[in-house]
Phi, psi and omega in degrees: 000316180296323180294319179295322178297317180297320180295321180291324179290331178282323184293321183299310177299325179296315178297319180296317179296323179296316179295320179295318180294321177296316178297319179296321177295320179294319177293324179293322182254033186299325182288333174293321177292323176296321180295322183275348185300317178302319178295319178296316179297322179300312181291325179294315187282317189257348183243315187271309181300320179291354183294342177297339181296342178295344177295341177299335181294345184250017178213162172272085187289135176232126179300334181283327179273338182083175183295313185282339181268352181283153183282136177273132185234011178058237187260024183299319181291326177292319177298319178295320181293314183290335178267356180291135178300336180282347185299312182296322178294316178295318179296318179297313181297317181291316180295320180296316177295321179294319179292317177299323179298316179292323184284317188258320184275316185303318178285343185300311178297329179293312179297320179294320178295321178297319179291319178295326180293337181275350179282127183263333180282115189298315183296317180297319181295315181293325178297314179295318179301317180297317182295321182279344176280331188304315182301333180300328184272003174272143177283162179293337176295317179292319179298317179295322179294317178297318178299319180295316181297322183278325191254351183295152178279353180259070178090014177293141184299314182296317181291329175295319177293318179298318180293325180294324183268330185248343181085000179217162180255163180242132180275076181298321188280340185240339182283128182301327183293338182263356185294308184294313175302324179293318180296313180295321177298319177297317181296316180299315182293322185281320192249348184298316181298316179293328180292342179285346185302311183294318182291322177294325176295322177293321180290334179294337180273359180283130181293134178292341179295329178294319177294319180295321178294322178294322178295319178298325179283359177090015181283133176280186183296317180295319179296320179296321178294320185285320187261346181241308186289309182297318175300330178290335180266354189302310183294322178296318179297317181296315181297315180293327177294318179297315179295324179294324179295335176296334177251031188300321182266004178266105181259002177085121183286313188302308184299312182296317182297319182290331183264002181270139173218180186293338183273332181248011185298330183297329179257350185268338182292123176232179183299322183296314179289327179296319177298320179296310183295320181284320185276319185268309185282331182251354176072018179272073187296314182292319180296315179293327175295322177296321177296316178296322178294323176301316177299317181296319180296318177299317179298319179295317179298318180294322179297311181295320179294315179294323178295320178295317179295322179298319178290326178297327180266014172090009179264165186283326185075189182252349175201000000 
């Protein structure tokens, strides 16, 4: 008993000192907490607090009855969604776009960053960076309008060139076979430049002594890129890949909706547009919430799975 009393009398001052030291650190770094507060409030207000809305997926929500007055139906909407004939078509369209995105778009900022890193003339490098950053700040409405002007069969620049060389035009905007390449091409053109920001920041931390040592060893430009530059980007690539898998089924509503028409709808319908049509135009709030929750669960599973594989292969992961 006396030993336990002594341990408790020693433990209390230790806890008190720990709390005091934590408080002192917070007071010392108070301006850092003030700086991060807007970001924390943003996620709390717009990301975390609205998450209670996923409960709509488990009830027949009616705006007239309200949230608490609506009937709870458990997994009825999920059963309806998985048994819907449109489910396989939506899954196929979404998965194909997601796979094409990973294969063609994800490496594009890496390759562009590697090429920009090899430019030695500062003015030329900054000019190119500015030009490739500009499309990121354009809205998808502008991107869709530019695509229409270039690809339409009624005086489009691209189709005029195609007709001049082949004697016929191609229905880029309406033919189902051209929908996915057009979507991926738009994403690459719009976002590749902005995606290089993180990779160029990672490359800025690479010591020039490593390049100099490689030159002394007789390594050419390609060898230096392969053995020095790419290993410096490895951890950044892994982290961004894991985060990208979290949005694997999110193909973006605006872009798909703007480029969809009656002729390519069979390949253009994805989960994002399906949620819009079911939830907004038809008022199936609970059903569309169930579809969105399904996408979120898939994203969480992919994040945890990719993070586990990254650690198995010796990478840090995100947690």
